[in-house]
C-alpha positions in Angstrom: 148.0 98.9 49.1 145.1 96.6 48.3 145.4 95.0 51.7 145.1 98.4 53.4 142.0 99.2 51.5 140.5 95.8 52.3 141.3 96.4 56.0 139.7 99.8 55.9 136.6 98.4 54.2 136.3 95.6 56.7 136.7 98.2 59.5 134.1 100.5 58.1 131.6 97.6 57.6 132.3 96.4 61.2 131.7 99.9 62.5 128.4 100.3 60.7 127.2 97.0 62.0 128.2 97.8 65.5 126.5 101.2 65.4 123.4 99.7 64.0 123.3 97.1 66.8 123.8 99.7 69.4 121.2 102.1 68.1 118.5 99.5 67.5 117.4 99.1 71.1 117.5 102.9 71.6 114.1 103.3 70.0 112.5 102.4 73.4 115.2 104.2 75.4 113.3 107.4 75.7 109.7 106.2 75.4 108.9 108.4 78.5 110.6 111.6 79.5 109.8 114.7 81.4 110.4 117.0 84.3 110.2 116.8 88.1 110.1 119.1 91.0 110.6 118.3 94.7 108.9 120.4 97.4 107.8 120.2 101.0 110.8 118.2 102.1 110.7 117.3 105.8 113.4 115.4 107.5 112.3 112.5 109.7 115.5 110.8 111.1 117.3 109.1 108.3 114.4 109.6 105.9 112.8 112.5 104.1 109.1 113.1 103.4 108.9 114.9 100.0 106.3 115.9 97.5 107.3 114.9 94.0 105.6 116.6 91.1 106.2 115.2 87.6 105.2 116.1 84.1 105.9 113.1 81.8 105.5 112.8 78.1 104.6 109.5 76.3 106.8 109.1 73.3 106.3 105.4 72.9 104.4 105.5 69.6 101.3 103.9 71.4 98.5 104.8 73.7 99.1 103.3 77.2 96.3 102.1 79.4 96.5 101.7 83.2 100.1 102.8 83.4 101.6 103.2 86.9 104.6 105.4 87.6 106.8 104.0 90.3 109.5 105.7 92.3 112.3 103.3 93.0 115.5 103.3 94.9 118.2 101.8 92.8 119.1 98.4 94.1 116.5 98.5 96.9 113.1 98.3 95.2 109.9 100.4 95.0 109.6 103.4 97.3 106.0 104.2 96.1 103.7 104.7 93.2 101.6 107.5 91.7 97.9 107.0 91.0 97.4 104.8 87.8 96.9 106.7 84.5 93.8 105.2 82.9 94.6 106.3 79.4 97.9 108.0 78.4 97.8 109.0 74.7 100.7 108.7 72.4 102.6 112.0 72.5 100.4 113.1 75.4 101.6 114.1 78.9 100.5 113.5 82.4 101.1 115.7 85.5 101.1 113.8 88.7 101.8 114.8 92.3 102.5 112.4 95.2 104.1 112.4 98.6 106.8 109.9 99.2 109.1 108.8 102.1 112.6 108.4 100.8 116.0 107.6 102.4 117.9 110.8 103.2 120.9 109.7 101.2 118.7 109.1 98.1 117.1 112.6 98.6 120.6 114.1 98.9 121.8 112.3 95.7 119.0 114.0 93.8 120.4 117.4 94.9 123.8 116.4 93.7 122.6 115.8 90.2 121.1 112.3 90.3 117.5 112.0 89.2 114.6 110.2 90.9 114.4 106.7 89.5 111.0 106.6 87.9 109.6 103.7 85.9 106.4 103.4 83.9 104.8 100.0 84.5 102.4 98.7 81.9 100.9 95.4 80.7 100.1 94.4 77.2 96.9 92.6 76.1 98.4 89.2 77.1 99.3 90.4 80.6 103.0 90.8 79.9 104.5 93.4 82.2 106.8 96.1 80.9 108.9 98.4 83.1 110.3 101.4 81.2 112.7 103.9 82.6 111.6 107.6 82.6 114.3 110.1 81.6 113.8 113.0 84.0 115.2 116.5 84.3 114.8 118.8 87.3 112.7 121.9 86.8 112.4 124.5 89.6 108.6 124.8 89.7 106.2 122.9 87.5 103.0 124.8 86.4 99.8 123.3 87.8 
C-alpha cells in the first residue's frame, strides 16, 4: 500500500513539473493577437492579389517601437510587410491595411480555415531581433 502511495506521489510531482515546464514559455505565446479580413481578391494566374486588413492587439507587457508586421508563407519566407508601427503601446491595438500578392494555394488554405501567417518583428535596445507569431481570427468586415 505504501508503494502505491509513493508511486502516486511521484506521478503527481512529475505531472506538476511537466505542466509547469510546458506553461512557462506560453507567456509569450499570445503576445500579439487579433482579427483579419481579406477583400478585393483578384486572381492572376497561380497567384492572388488581395487586400489584407488587420486589427492586432499588443499583449506583450511592453511598449514596442518600430515593429513590422510581416506576412509569411509557411516554409517559403516573407510575402510582404505592412508599414512599420512607430510606437505600439502595451495593451494597445493597431489597424493596418496592405495589398499583397500571395500564391493561390495559400489564399485557398485561408478559406479552408488556415490563418495568414503574420509575425511581429521587433528589435531590442541591443539590436537583437525578435519574431513573434500573431494569433489571428477571421472577421467578416473590420471597422475602419
